[in-house]
Backbone atoms as SQL, in Angstrom:
CREATE TABLE atoms (id INTEGER PRIMARY KEY, chain TEXT, resi INTEGER, resn TEXT, atom TEXT, x REAL, y REAL, z REAL);
INSERT INTO atoms VALUES
  (1, 'A', 1, 'MET', 'N', -21.407, 3.468, -17.926),
  (2, 'A', 1, 'MET', 'CA', -20.562, 4.346, -17.154),
  (3, 'A', 1, 'MET', 'C', -19.222, 4.500, -17.874),
  (4, 'A', 2, 'ASP', 'N', -18.684, 5.727, -17.909),
  (5, 'A', 2, 'ASP', 'CA', -17.406, 5.925, -18.568),
  (6, 'A', 2, 'ASP', 'C', -16.257, 5.486, -17.680),
  (7, 'A', 3, 'SER', 'N', -15.053, 5.450, -18.249),
  (8, 'A', 3, 'SER', 'CA', -13.906, 4.926, -17.505),
  (9, 'A', 3, 'SER', 'C', -13.563, 5.789, -16.299),
  (10, 'A', 4, 'SER', 'N', -13.782, 7.107, -16.355),
  (11, 'A', 4, 'SER', 'CA', -13.465, 7.936, -15.194),
  (12, 'A', 4, 'SER', 'C', -14.406, 7.607, -14.047),
  (13, 'A', 5, 'GLY', 'N', -15.658, 7.289, -14.327),
  (14, 'A', 5, 'GLY', 'CA', -16.584, 6.859, -13.283),
  (15, 'A', 5, 'GLY', 'C', -16.163, 5.536, -12.683),
  (16, 'A', 6, 'ALA', 'N', -15.658, 4.641, -13.517),
  (17, 'A', 6, 'ALA', 'CA', -15.186, 3.349, -13.022),
  (18, 'A', 6, 'ALA', 'C', -13.993, 3.532, -12.097),
  (19, 'A', 7, 'GLU', 'N', -13.090, 4.472, -12.444),
  (20, 'A', 7, 'GLU', 'CA', -11.929, 4.729, -11.597),
  (21, 'A', 7, 'GLU', 'C', -12.359, 5.236, -10.233),
  (22, 'A', 8, 'GLU', 'N', -13.382, 6.113, -10.201),
  (23, 'A', 8, 'GLU', 'CA', -13.844, 6.661, -8.944),
  (24, 'A', 8, 'GLU', 'C', -14.435, 5.572, -8.058),
  (25, 'A', 9, 'GLN', 'N', -14.995, 4.531, -8.634),
  (26, 'A', 9, 'GLN', 'CA', -15.632, 3.464, -7.883),
  (27, 'A', 9, 'GLN', 'C', -14.646, 2.404, -7.389),
  (28, 'A', 10, 'ALA', 'N', -13.449, 2.362, -7.932),
  (29, 'A', 10, 'ALA', 'CA', -12.475, 1.339, -7.560),
  (30, 'A', 10, 'ALA', 'C', -12.020, 1.544, -6.115),
  (31, 'A', 11, 'THR', 'N', -11.784, 0.446, -5.428),
  (32, 'A', 11, 'THR', 'CA', -11.272, 0.498, -4.065),
  (33, 'A', 11, 'THR', 'C', -9.799, 0.860, -4.084),
  (34, 'A', 12, 'TRP', 'N', -9.435, 1.821, -3.282),
  (35, 'A', 12, 'TRP', 'CA', -8.041, 2.211, -3.122),
  (36, 'A', 12, 'TRP', 'C', -7.469, 1.475, -1.929),
  (37, 'A', 13, 'TRP', 'N', -6.285, 0.901, -2.095),
  (38, 'A', 13, 'TRP', 'CA', -5.572, 0.210, -1.026),
  (39, 'A', 13, 'TRP', 'C', -4.269, 0.932, -0.740),
  (40, 'A', 14, 'VAL', 'N', -3.980, 1.136, 0.535),
  (41, 'A', 14, 'VAL', 'CA', -2.703, 1.669, 0.986),
  (42, 'A', 14, 'VAL', 'C', -2.158, 0.622, 1.952),
  (43, 'A', 15, 'VAL', 'N', -1.114, -0.065, 1.526),
  (44, 'A', 15, 'VAL', 'CA', -0.612, -1.212, 2.277),
  (45, 'A', 15, 'VAL', 'C', 0.824, -0.951, 2.711),
  (46, 'A', 16, 'CYS', 'N', 1.060, -1.024, 4.015),
  (47, 'A', 16, 'CYS', 'CA', 2.418, -0.930, 4.522),
  (48, 'A', 16, 'CYS', 'C', 2.960, -2.348, 4.636),
  (49, 'A', 17, 'LEU', 'N', 4.052, -2.607, 3.951),
  (50, 'A', 17, 'LEU', 'CA', 4.738, -3.893, 4.017),
  (51, 'A', 17, 'LEU', 'C', 5.906, -3.698, 4.975),
  (52, 'A', 18, 'CYS', 'N', 5.834, -4.387, 6.116),
  (53, 'A', 18, 'CYS', 'CA', 6.768, -4.119, 7.203),
  (54, 'A', 18, 'CYS', 'C', 7.231, -5.425, 7.834),
  (55, 'A', 19, 'ALA', 'N', 7.973, -5.293, 8.911),
  (56, 'A', 19, 'ALA', 'CA', 8.415, -6.455, 9.687),
  (57, 'A', 19, 'ALA', 'C', 8.316, -6.099, 11.165),
  (58, 'A', 20, 'ALA', 'N', 7.874, -7.052, 11.971),
  (59, 'A', 20, 'ALA', 'CA', 7.686, -6.808, 13.401),
  (60, 'A', 20, 'ALA', 'C', 8.987, -6.398, 14.082),
  (61, 'A', 21, 'TRP', 'N', 10.121, -6.904, 13.607),
  (62, 'A', 21, 'TRP', 'CA', 11.410, -6.596, 14.224),
  (63, 'A', 21, 'TRP', 'C', 11.929, -5.206, 13.883),
  (64, 'A', 22, 'CYS', 'N', 11.320, -4.548, 12.909),
  (65, 'A', 22, 'CYS', 'CA', 11.809, -3.263, 12.405),
  (66, 'A', 22, 'CYS', 'C', 11.372, -2.109, 13.318),
  (67, 'A', 23, 'GLY', 'N', 12.351, -1.484, 13.967),
  (68, 'A', 23, 'GLY', 'CA', 12.062, -0.362, 14.851),
  (69, 'A', 23, 'GLY', 'C', 11.459, 0.826, 14.117),
  (70, 'A', 24, 'VAL', 'N', 11.934, 1.105, 12.902),
  (71, 'A', 24, 'VAL', 'CA', 11.388, 2.221, 12.121),
  (72, 'A', 24, 'VAL', 'C', 9.910, 1.973, 11.827),
  (73, 'A', 25, 'CYS', 'N', 9.562, 0.729, 11.479),
  (74, 'A', 25, 'CYS', 'CA', 8.160, 0.393, 11.206),
  (75, 'A', 25, 'CYS', 'C', 7.300, 0.604, 12.453),
  (76, 'A', 26, 'ARG', 'N', 7.787, 0.122, 13.598),
  (77, 'A', 26, 'ARG', 'CA', 7.031, 0.287, 14.850),
  (78, 'A', 26, 'ARG', 'C', 6.818, 1.765, 15.158),
  (79, 'A', 27, 'GLU', 'N', 7.851, 2.585, 14.936),
  (80, 'A', 27, 'GLU', 'CA', 7.721, 4.018, 15.190),
  (81, 'A', 27, 'GLU', 'C', 6.769, 4.686, 14.198),
  (82, 'A', 28, 'TRP', 'N', 6.714, 4.155, 12.976),
  (83, 'A', 28, 'TRP', 'CA', 5.894, 4.758, 11.933),
  (84, 'A', 28, 'TRP', 'C', 4.435, 4.297, 11.989),
  (85, 'A', 29, 'GLN', 'N', 4.157, 3.207, 12.665),
  (86, 'A', 29, 'GLN', 'CA', 2.806, 2.647, 12.695),
  (87, 'A', 29, 'GLN', 'C', 1.750, 3.654, 13.176),
  (88, 'A', 30, 'PRO', 'N', 1.991, 4.468, 14.216),
  (89, 'A', 30, 'PRO', 'CA', 0.973, 5.459, 14.601),
  (90, 'A', 30, 'PRO', 'C', 0.694, 6.491, 13.505),
  (91, 'A', 31, 'THR', 'N', 1.720, 6.882, 12.752),
  (92, 'A', 31, 'THR', 'CA', 1.523, 7.813, 11.638),
  (93, 'A', 31, 'THR', 'C', 0.674, 7.171, 10.554),
  (94, 'A', 32, 'PHE', 'N', 0.951, 5.909, 10.266),
  (95, 'A', 32, 'PHE', 'CA', 0.165, 5.172, 9.272),
  (96, 'A', 32, 'PHE', 'C', -1.297, 5.079, 9.713),
  (97, 'A', 33, 'ALA', 'N', -1.517, 4.763, 10.987),
  (98, 'A', 33, 'ALA', 'CA', -2.883, 4.668, 11.527),
  (99, 'A', 33, 'ALA', 'C', -3.584, 6.027, 11.489),
  (100, 'A', 34, 'ALA', 'N', -2.847, 7.106, 11.746),
  (101, 'A', 34, 'ALA', 'CA', -3.438, 8.444, 11.678),
  (102, 'A', 34, 'ALA', 'C', -3.870, 8.773, 10.251),
  (103, 'A', 35, 'GLN', 'N', -3.062, 8.379, 9.262),
  (104, 'A', 35, 'GLN', 'CA', -3.449, 8.580, 7.864),
  (105, 'A', 35, 'GLN', 'C', -4.717, 7.788, 7.542),
  (106, 'A', 36, 'ALA', 'N', -4.821, 6.585, 8.090),
  (107, 'A', 36, 'ALA', 'CA', -6.024, 5.767, 7.864),
  (108, 'A', 36, 'ALA', 'C', -7.258, 6.479, 8.420),
  (109, 'A', 37, 'ARG', 'N', -7.125, 7.056, 9.592),
  (110, 'A', 37, 'ARG', 'CA', -8.262, 7.781, 10.187),
  (111, 'A', 37, 'ARG', 'C', -8.604, 9.034, 9.388),
  (112, 'A', 38, 'ALA', 'N', -7.592, 9.677, 8.811),
  (113, 'A', 38, 'ALA', 'CA', -7.805, 10.912, 8.050),
  (114, 'A', 38, 'ALA', 'C', -8.307, 10.654, 6.628),
  (115, 'A', 39, 'ASN', 'N', -8.150, 9.438, 6.133),
  (116, 'A', 39, 'ASN', 'CA', -8.521, 9.095, 4.750),
  (117, 'A', 39, 'ASN', 'C', -9.458, 7.892, 4.754),
  (118, 'A', 40, 'THR', 'N', -10.629, 8.064, 5.320),
  (119, 'A', 40, 'THR', 'CA', -11.558, 6.940, 5.468),
  (120, 'A', 40, 'THR', 'C', -12.085, 6.420, 4.131),
  (121, 'A', 41, 'HIS', 'N', -11.876, 7.161, 3.051),
  (122, 'A', 41, 'HIS', 'CA', -12.294, 6.705, 1.724),
  (123, 'A', 41, 'HIS', 'C', -11.295, 5.710, 1.124),
  (124, 'A', 42, 'LEU', 'N', -10.154, 5.523, 1.781),
  (125, 'A', 42, 'LEU', 'CA', -9.137, 4.568, 1.349),
  (126, 'A', 42, 'LEU', 'C', -9.080, 3.426, 2.357),
  (127, 'A', 43, 'ARG', 'N', -8.646, 2.252, 1.902),
  (128, 'A', 43, 'ARG', 'CA', -8.452, 1.114, 2.807),
  (129, 'A', 43, 'ARG', 'C', -6.969, 0.985, 3.125),
  (130, 'A', 44, 'PHE', 'N', -6.644, 0.972, 4.389),
  (131, 'A', 44, 'PHE', 'CA', -5.269, 0.871, 4.857),
  (132, 'A', 44, 'PHE', 'C', -5.056, -0.493, 5.496),
  (133, 'A', 45, 'ALA', 'N', -3.930, -1.119, 5.176),
  (134, 'A', 45, 'ALA', 'CA', -3.601, -2.427, 5.758),
  (135, 'A', 45, 'ALA', 'C', -2.128, -2.441, 6.140),
  (136, 'A', 46, 'TRP', 'N', -1.835, -3.092, 7.256),
  (137, 'A', 46, 'TRP', 'CA', -0.476, -3.233, 7.779),
  (138, 'A', 46, 'TRP', 'C', -0.128, -4.706, 7.666),
  (139, 'A', 47, 'VAL', 'N', 0.836, -5.050, 6.832),
  (140, 'A', 47, 'VAL', 'CA', 1.164, -6.445, 6.535),
  (141, 'A', 47, 'VAL', 'C', 2.605, -6.738, 6.933),
  (142, 'A', 48, 'ASP', 'N', 2.780, -7.726, 7.805),
  (143, 'A', 48, 'ASP', 'CA', 4.122, -8.170, 8.189),
  (144, 'A', 48, 'ASP', 'C', 4.611, -9.141, 7.120),
  (145, 'A', 49, 'VAL', 'N', 5.682, -8.771, 6.422),
  (146, 'A', 49, 'VAL', 'CA', 6.156, -9.575, 5.295),
  (147, 'A', 49, 'VAL', 'C', 6.670, -10.942, 5.732),
  (148, 'A', 50, 'GLU', 'N', 7.133, -11.049, 6.945),
  (149, 'A', 50, 'GLU', 'CA', 7.617, -12.347, 7.413),
  (150, 'A', 50, 'GLU', 'C', 6.464, -13.277, 7.762),
  (151, 'A', 51, 'ASP', 'N', 5.378, -12.733, 8.299),
  (152, 'A', 51, 'ASP', 'CA', 4.191, -13.545, 8.570),
  (153, 'A', 51, 'ASP', 'C', 3.526, -13.998, 7.277),
  (154, 'A', 52, 'GLU', 'N', 3.689, -13.217, 6.219),
  (155, 'A', 52, 'GLU', 'CA', 3.035, -13.503, 4.931),
  (156, 'A', 52, 'GLU', 'C', 4.065, -13.873, 3.872),
  (157, 'A', 53, 'ASP', 'N', 5.097, -14.578, 4.272),
  (158, 'A', 53, 'ASP', 'CA', 6.193, -14.945, 3.373),
  (159, 'A', 53, 'ASP', 'C', 5.695, -15.645, 2.107),
  (160, 'A', 54, 'GLU', 'N', 4.743, -16.555, 2.247),
  (161, 'A', 54, 'GLU', 'CA', 4.226, -17.283, 1.090),
  (162, 'A', 54, 'GLU', 'C', 3.521, -16.344, 0.115),
  (163, 'A', 55, 'ALA', 'N', 2.722, -15.407, 0.633),
  (164, 'A', 55, 'ALA', 'CA', 2.006, -14.469, -0.230),
  (165, 'A', 55, 'ALA', 'C', 2.955, -13.497, -0.922),
  (166, 'A', 56, 'MET', 'N', 4.110, -13.225, -0.309),
  (167, 'A', 56, 'MET', 'CA', 5.060, -12.269, -0.884),
  (168, 'A', 56, 'MET', 'C', 5.644, -12.790, -2.200),
  (169, 'A', 57, 'GLY', 'N', 5.710, -14.101, -2.363),
  (170, 'A', 57, 'GLY', 'CA', 6.218, -14.664, -3.615),
  (171, 'A', 57, 'GLY', 'C', 7.629, -14.190, -3.906),
  (172, 'A', 58, 'ASP', 'N', 7.860, -13.726, -5.139),
  (173, 'A', 58, 'ASP', 'CA', 9.184, -13.280, -5.568),
  (174, 'A', 58, 'ASP', 'C', 9.497, -11.835, -5.181),
  (175, 'A', 59, 'VAL', 'N', 8.537, -11.133, -4.576),
  (176, 'A', 59, 'VAL', 'CA', 8.757, -9.746, -4.187),
  (177, 'A', 59, 'VAL', 'C', 9.592, -9.735, -2.912),
  (178, 'A', 60, 'ASP', 'N', 10.774, -9.126, -2.998),
  (179, 'A', 60, 'ASP', 'CA', 11.686, -9.069, -1.867),
  (180, 'A', 60, 'ASP', 'C', 11.727, -7.639, -1.338),
  (181, 'A', 61, 'ILE', 'N', 11.208, -7.449, -0.136),
  (182, 'A', 61, 'ILE', 'CA', 11.201, -6.128, 0.481),
  (183, 'A', 61, 'ILE', 'C', 12.514, -5.976, 1.245),
  (184, 'A', 62, 'GLU', 'N', 13.326, -5.029, 0.821),
  (185, 'A', 62, 'GLU', 'CA', 14.637, -4.830, 1.437),
  (186, 'A', 62, 'GLU', 'C', 14.708, -3.596, 2.318),
  (187, 'A', 63, 'THR', 'N', 13.826, -2.621, 2.089),
  (188, 'A', 63, 'THR', 'CA', 13.845, -1.369, 2.843),
  (189, 'A', 63, 'THR', 'C', 12.476, -1.159, 3.483),
  (190, 'A', 64, 'PHE', 'N', 12.489, -0.828, 4.757),
  (191, 'A', 64, 'PHE', 'CA', 11.245, -0.598, 5.494),
  (192, 'A', 64, 'PHE', 'C', 11.158, 0.855, 5.923),
  (193, 'A', 65, 'PRO', 'N', 9.955, 1.442, 5.970),
  (194, 'A', 65, 'PRO', 'CA', 8.727, 0.838, 5.481),
  (195, 'A', 65, 'PRO', 'C', 8.632, 0.910, 3.955),
  (196, 'A', 66, 'THR', 'N', 7.984, -0.089, 3.395),
  (197, 'A', 66, 'THR', 'CA', 7.681, -0.108, 1.973),
  (198, 'A', 66, 'THR', 'C', 6.168, 0.031, 1.841),
  (199, 'A', 67, 'LEU', 'N', 5.754, 0.843, 0.914),
  (200, 'A', 67, 'LEU', 'CA', 4.342, 1.130, 0.732),
  (201, 'A', 67, 'LEU', 'C', 3.877, 0.647, -0.631),
  (202, 'A', 68, 'MET', 'N', 2.688, 0.057, -0.655),
  (203, 'A', 68, 'MET', 'CA', 2.028, -0.289, -1.908),
  (204, 'A', 68, 'MET', 'C', 0.704, 0.466, -1.934),
  (205, 'A', 69, 'VAL', 'N', 0.473, 1.198, -3.016),
  (206, 'A', 69, 'VAL', 'CA', -0.785, 1.919, -3.195),
  (207, 'A', 69, 'VAL', 'C', -1.406, 1.407, -4.486),
  (208, 'A', 70, 'ALA', 'N', -2.663, 0.997, -4.389),
  (209, 'A', 70, 'ALA', 'CA', -3.347, 0.428, -5.554),
  (210, 'A', 70, 'ALA', 'C', -4.743, 1.007, -5.675),
  (211, 'A', 71, 'ARG', 'N', -5.179, 1.098, -6.926),
  (212, 'A', 71, 'ARG', 'CA', -6.565, 1.467, -7.231),
  (213, 'A', 71, 'ARG', 'C', -7.173, 0.261, -7.921),
  (214, 'A', 72, 'GLY', 'N', -8.121, -0.378, -7.252),
  (215, 'A', 72, 'GLY', 'CA', -8.685, -1.602, -7.808),
  (216, 'A', 72, 'GLY', 'C', -7.602, -2.655, -7.886),
  (217, 'A', 73, 'ASP', 'N', -7.368, -3.179, -9.074),
  (218, 'A', 73, 'ASP', 'CA', -6.340, -4.201, -9.283),
  (219, 'A', 73, 'ASP', 'C', -5.038, -3.622, -9.837),
  (220, 'A', 74, 'GLU', 'N', -4.954, -2.305, -9.948),
  (221, 'A', 74, 'GLU', 'CA', -3.779, -1.659, -10.541),
  (222, 'A', 74, 'GLU', 'C', -2.894, -1.067, -9.445),
  (223, 'A', 75, 'VAL', 'N', -1.679, -1.565, -9.332),
  (224, 'A', 75, 'VAL', 'CA', -0.729, -1.022, -8.368),
  (225, 'A', 75, 'VAL', 'C', -0.135, 0.256, -8.958),
  (226, 'A', 76, 'LEU', 'N', -0.311, 1.355, -8.243),
  (227, 'A', 76, 'LEU', 'CA', 0.179, 2.648, -8.703),
  (228, 'A', 76, 'LEU', 'C', 1.563, 2.964, -8.152),
  (229, 'A', 77, 'PHE', 'N', 1.880, 2.398, -6.998),
  (230, 'A', 77, 'PHE', 'CA', 3.162, 2.661, -6.358),
  (231, 'A', 77, 'PHE', 'C', 3.543, 1.465, -5.510),
  (232, 'A', 78, 'LEU', 'N', 4.792, 1.063, -5.597),
  (233, 'A', 78, 'LEU', 'CA', 5.362, 0.050, -4.712),
  (234, 'A', 78, 'LEU', 'C', 6.808, 0.431, -4.479),
  (235, 'A', 79, 'GLY', 'N', 7.112, 0.831, -3.256),
  (236, 'A', 79, 'GLY', 'CA', 8.481, 1.198, -2.962),
  (237, 'A', 79, 'GLY', 'C', 8.637, 1.701, -1.546),
  (238, 'A', 80, 'PRO', 'N', 9.879, 1.826, -1.113),
  (239, 'A', 80, 'PRO', 'CA', 10.127, 2.352, 0.226),
  (240, 'A', 80, 'PRO', 'C', 9.807, 3.841, 0.268),
  (241, 'A', 81, 'ILE', 'N', 9.372, 4.286, 1.432),
  (242, 'A', 81, 'ILE', 'CA', 9.141, 5.720, 1.621),
  (243, 'A', 81, 'ILE', 'C', 9.758, 6.125, 2.952),
  (244, 'A', 82, 'PRO', 'N', 10.219, 7.352, 3.037),
  (245, 'A', 82, 'PRO', 'CA', 10.715, 7.817, 4.328),
  (246, 'A', 82, 'PRO', 'C', 9.562, 7.844, 5.328),
  (247, 'A', 83, 'PRO', 'N', 9.818, 7.523, 6.577),
  (248, 'A', 83, 'PRO', 'CA', 8.742, 7.524, 7.571),
  (249, 'A', 83, 'PRO', 'C', 8.359, 8.947, 7.975),
  (250, 'A', 84, 'SER', 'N', 7.846, 9.684, 7.029),
  (251, 'A', 84, 'SER', 'CA', 7.488, 11.091, 7.207),
  (252, 'A', 84, 'SER', 'C', 6.010, 11.274, 6.895),
  (253, 'A', 85, 'SER', 'N', 5.286, 11.843, 7.836),
  (254, 'A', 85, 'SER', 'CA', 3.863, 12.093, 7.624),
  (255, 'A', 85, 'SER', 'C', 3.638, 13.027, 6.442),
  (256, 'A', 86, 'THR', 'N', 4.468, 14.051, 6.314),
  (257, 'A', 86, 'THR', 'CA', 4.331, 15.022, 5.226),
  (258, 'A', 86, 'THR', 'C', 4.522, 14.362, 3.865),
  (259, 'A', 87, 'GLN', 'N', 5.570, 13.567, 3.723),
  (260, 'A', 87, 'GLN', 'CA', 5.811, 12.915, 2.439),
  (261, 'A', 87, 'GLN', 'C', 4.745, 11.868, 2.131),
  (262, 'A', 88, 'PHE', 'N', 4.253, 11.180, 3.154),
  (263, 'A', 88, 'PHE', 'CA', 3.183, 10.190, 2.992),
  (264, 'A', 88, 'PHE', 'C', 1.922, 10.889, 2.491),
  (265, 'A', 89, 'THR', 'N', 1.553, 11.992, 3.114),
  (266, 'A', 89, 'THR', 'CA', 0.369, 12.756, 2.704),
  (267, 'A', 89, 'THR', 'C', 0.517, 13.231, 1.265),
  (268, 'A', 90, 'ARG', 'N', 1.690, 13.738, 0.923),
  (269, 'A', 90, 'ARG', 'CA', 1.949, 14.238, -0.435),
  (270, 'A', 90, 'ARG', 'C', 1.848, 13.105, -1.464),
  (271, 'A', 91, 'LEU', 'N', 2.421, 11.946, -1.136),
  (272, 'A', 91, 'LEU', 'CA', 2.361, 10.805, -2.050),
  (273, 'A', 91, 'LEU', 'C', 0.916, 10.389, -2.316),
  (274, 'A', 92, 'LEU', 'N', 0.119, 10.272, -1.256),
  (275, 'A', 92, 'LEU', 'CA', -1.284, 9.871, -1.434),
  (276, 'A', 92, 'LEU', 'C', -2.050, 10.889, -2.272),
  (277, 'A', 93, 'ALA', 'N', -1.834, 12.167, -2.010),
  (278, 'A', 93, 'ALA', 'CA', -2.520, 13.207, -2.784),
  (279, 'A', 93, 'ALA', 'C', -2.109, 13.163, -4.249),
  (280, 'A', 94, 'THR', 'N', -0.825, 12.988, -4.506),
  (281, 'A', 94, 'THR', 'CA', -0.332, 12.930, -5.886),
  (282, 'A', 94, 'THR', 'C', -0.926, 11.744, -6.635),
  (283, 'A', 95, 'LEU', 'N', -0.926, 10.585, -5.998),
  (284, 'A', 95, 'LEU', 'CA', -1.450, 9.393, -6.667),
  (285, 'A', 95, 'LEU', 'C', -2.951, 9.501, -6.931),
  (286, 'A', 96, 'GLN', 'N', -3.683, 10.124, -6.026),
  (287, 'A', 96, 'GLN', 'CA', -5.120, 10.273, -6.244),
  (288, 'A', 96, 'GLN', 'C', -5.424, 11.313, -7.317),
  (289, 'A', 97, 'ALA', 'N', -4.576, 12.334, -7.426),
  (290, 'A', 97, 'ALA', 'CA', -4.789, 13.384, -8.421),
  (291, 'A', 97, 'ALA', 'C', -4.364, 12.939, -9.821),
  (292, 'A', 98, 'GLN', 'N', -3.300, 12.151, -9.888),
  (293, 'A', 98, 'GLN', 'CA', -2.781, 11.668, -11.166),
  (294, 'A', 98, 'GLN', 'C', -2.533, 10.168, -11.030),
  (295, 'A', 99, 'PRO', 'N', -3.593, 9.388, -10.999),
  (296, 'A', 99, 'PRO', 'CA', -3.450, 7.960, -10.700),
  (297, 'A', 99, 'PRO', 'C', -2.872, 7.135, -11.847),
  (298, 'A', 100, 'ARG', 'N', -1.584, 7.318, -12.056),
  (299, 'A', 100, 'ARG', 'CA', -0.868, 6.504, -13.034),
  (300, 'A', 100, 'ARG', 'C', 0.223, 5.746, -12.295),
  (301, 'A', 101, 'PRO', 'N', 0.517, 4.548, -12.699),
  (302, 'A', 101, 'PRO', 'CA', 1.584, 3.802, -12.027),
  (303, 'A', 101, 'PRO', 'C', 2.915, 4.544, -12.088),
  (304, 'A', 102, 'ALA', 'N', 3.645, 4.458, -10.988),
  (305, 'A', 102, 'ALA', 'CA', 4.990, 5.034, -10.951),
  (306, 'A', 102, 'ALA', 'C', 5.896, 4.218, -11.865),
  (307, 'A', 103, 'PRO', 'N', 6.923, 4.833, -12.413),
  (308, 'A', 103, 'PRO', 'CA', 7.870, 4.066, -13.237),
  (309, 'A', 103, 'PRO', 'C', 8.447, 2.908, -12.425),
  (310, 'A', 104, 'GLY', 'N', 8.567, 1.766, -13.065),
  (311, 'A', 104, 'GLY', 'CA', 9.159, 0.614, -12.402),
  (312, 'A', 104, 'GLY', 'C', 8.178, -0.289, -11.684),
  (313, 'A', 105, 'VAL', 'N', 6.894, 0.102, -11.618),
  (314, 'A', 105, 'VAL', 'CA', 5.906, -0.779, -11.004),
  (315, 'A', 105, 'VAL', 'C', 5.587, -1.859, -12.029),
  (316, 'A', 106, 'GLY', 'N', 5.982, -3.074, -11.728),
  (317, 'A', 106, 'GLY', 'CA', 5.855, -4.152, -12.700),
  (318, 'A', 106, 'GLY', 'C', 4.765, -5.139, -12.376),
  (319, 'A', 107, 'ALA', 'N', 4.741, -6.174, -13.171),
  (320, 'A', 107, 'ALA', 'CA', 3.731, -7.227, -13.041),
  (321, 'A', 107, 'ALA', 'C', 3.818, -7.931, -11.693),
  (322, 'A', 108, 'GLU', 'N', 5.044, -8.009, -11.111),
  (323, 'A', 108, 'GLU', 'CA', 5.164, -8.685, -9.823),
  (324, 'A', 108, 'GLU', 'C', 4.405, -7.940, -8.727),
  (325, 'A', 109, 'ALA', 'N', 4.279, -6.610, -8.846),
  (326, 'A', 109, 'ALA', 'CA', 3.513, -5.834, -7.879),
  (327, 'A', 109, 'ALA', 'C', 2.029, -6.170, -7.979),
  (328, 'A', 110, 'ALA', 'N', 1.516, -6.261, -9.205),
  (329, 'A', 110, 'ALA', 'CA', 0.111, -6.630, -9.396),
  (330, 'A', 110, 'ALA', 'C', -0.159, -8.042, -8.903),
  (331, 'A', 111, 'ALA', 'N', 0.777, -8.944, -9.148),
  (332, 'A', 111, 'ALA', 'CA', 0.621, -10.325, -8.671),
  (333, 'A', 111, 'ALA', 'C', 0.621, -10.370, -7.146),
  (334, 'A', 112, 'LEU', 'N', 1.477, -9.564, -6.520),
  (335, 'A', 112, 'LEU', 'CA', 1.491, -9.500, -5.056),
  (336, 'A', 112, 'LEU', 'C', 0.152, -9.011, -4.529),
  (337, 'A', 113, 'LEU', 'N', -0.388, -7.965, -5.125),
  (338, 'A', 113, 'LEU', 'CA', -1.687, -7.445, -4.706),
  (339, 'A', 113, 'LEU', 'C', -2.753, -8.532, -4.801),
  (340, 'A', 114, 'GLN', 'N', -2.761, -9.283, -5.899),
  (341, 'A', 114, 'GLN', 'CA', -3.748, -10.344, -6.076),
  (342, 'A', 114, 'GLN', 'C', -3.592, -11.454, -5.037),
  (343, 'A', 115, 'ARG', 'N', -2.367, -11.746, -4.632),
  (344, 'A', 115, 'ARG', 'CA', -2.154, -12.764, -3.598),
  (345, 'A', 115, 'ARG', 'C', -2.588, -12.267, -2.222),
  (346, 'A', 116, 'LEU', 'N', -2.427, -10.968, -1.966),
  (347, 'A', 116, 'LEU', 'CA', -2.764, -10.413, -0.658),
  (348, 'A', 116, 'LEU', 'C', -4.257, -10.121, -0.488),
  (349, 'A', 117, 'LYS', 'N', -4.937, -9.726, -1.558),
  (350, 'A', 117, 'LYS', 'CA', -6.321, -9.265, -1.461),
  (351, 'A', 117, 'LYS', 'C', -7.310, -10.272, -0.853),
  (352, 'A', 118, 'PRO', 'N', -7.310, -11.527, -1.240),
  (353, 'A', 118, 'PRO', 'CA', -8.395, -12.388, -0.774),
  (354, 'A', 118, 'PRO', 'C', -8.404, -12.652, 0.732),
  (355, 'A', 119, 'GLU', 'N', -7.253, -12.867, 1.328),
  (356, 'A', 119, 'GLU', 'CA', -7.240, -13.255, 2.736),
  (357, 'A', 119, 'GLU', 'C', -6.433, -12.326, 3.622),
  (358, 'A', 120, 'VAL', 'N', -5.287, -11.874, 3.157),
  (359, 'A', 120, 'VAL', 'CA', -4.369, -11.111, 4.009),
  (360, 'A', 120, 'VAL', 'C', -4.875, -9.704, 4.282),
  (361, 'A', 121, 'LEU', 'N', -5.229, -8.958, 3.243),
  (362, 'A', 121, 'LEU', 'CA', -5.595, -7.563, 3.440),
  (363, 'A', 121, 'LEU', 'C', -6.832, -7.377, 4.331),
  (364, 'A', 122, 'PRO', 'N', -7.899, -8.149, 4.144),
  (365, 'A', 122, 'PRO', 'CA', -9.045, -7.939, 5.034),
  (366, 'A', 122, 'PRO', 'C', -8.702, -8.132, 6.510),
  (367, 'A', 123, 'GLN', 'N', -7.757, -9.003, 6.812),
  (368, 'A', 123, 'GLN', 'CA', -7.362, -9.255, 8.196),
  (369, 'A', 123, 'GLN', 'C', -6.383, -8.205, 8.708),
  (370, 'A', 124, 'ALA', 'N', -5.750, -7.474, 7.802),
  (371, 'A', 124, 'ALA', 'CA', -4.702, -6.521, 8.176),
  (372, 'A', 124, 'ALA', 'C', -5.189, -5.079, 8.175),
  (373, 'A', 125, 'LEU', 'N', -6.486, -4.861, 7.987),
  (374, 'A', 125, 'LEU', 'CA', -7.008, -3.498, 7.927),
  (375, 'A', 125, 'LEU', 'C', -6.676, -2.730, 9.200),
  (376, 'A', 126, 'VAL', 'N', -6.320, -1.466, 9.009),
  (377, 'A', 126, 'VAL', 'CA', -5.974, -0.600, 10.147),
  (378, 'A', 126, 'VAL', 'C', -7.223, 0.109, 10.600);
């Protein structure tokens, strides 16, 4: 199988890194869940960074909501996004059409994904 076929087979993750105390996150959660229902080919997870402090490691989330989008083991995007359904939809479409990591996505993002995947993400699926 060629590399483009392998990319198509990789699991896509859309992970909201949030905090239970964050009012913006609580307000945005229904929009995130609606995107999950509209994009059943992607896996969506809602992760409370304070509940998963150990898994977060050196990654410090300062702005909520923060989104991580990954294809397989490659993090394509990690950063805060405005709680806008339109911008969220546009971001997902852009990343799927041109799945290259955004500038500034470093090794710590990939390490975070690896720490979250085995136990946290399956329990946090939306």
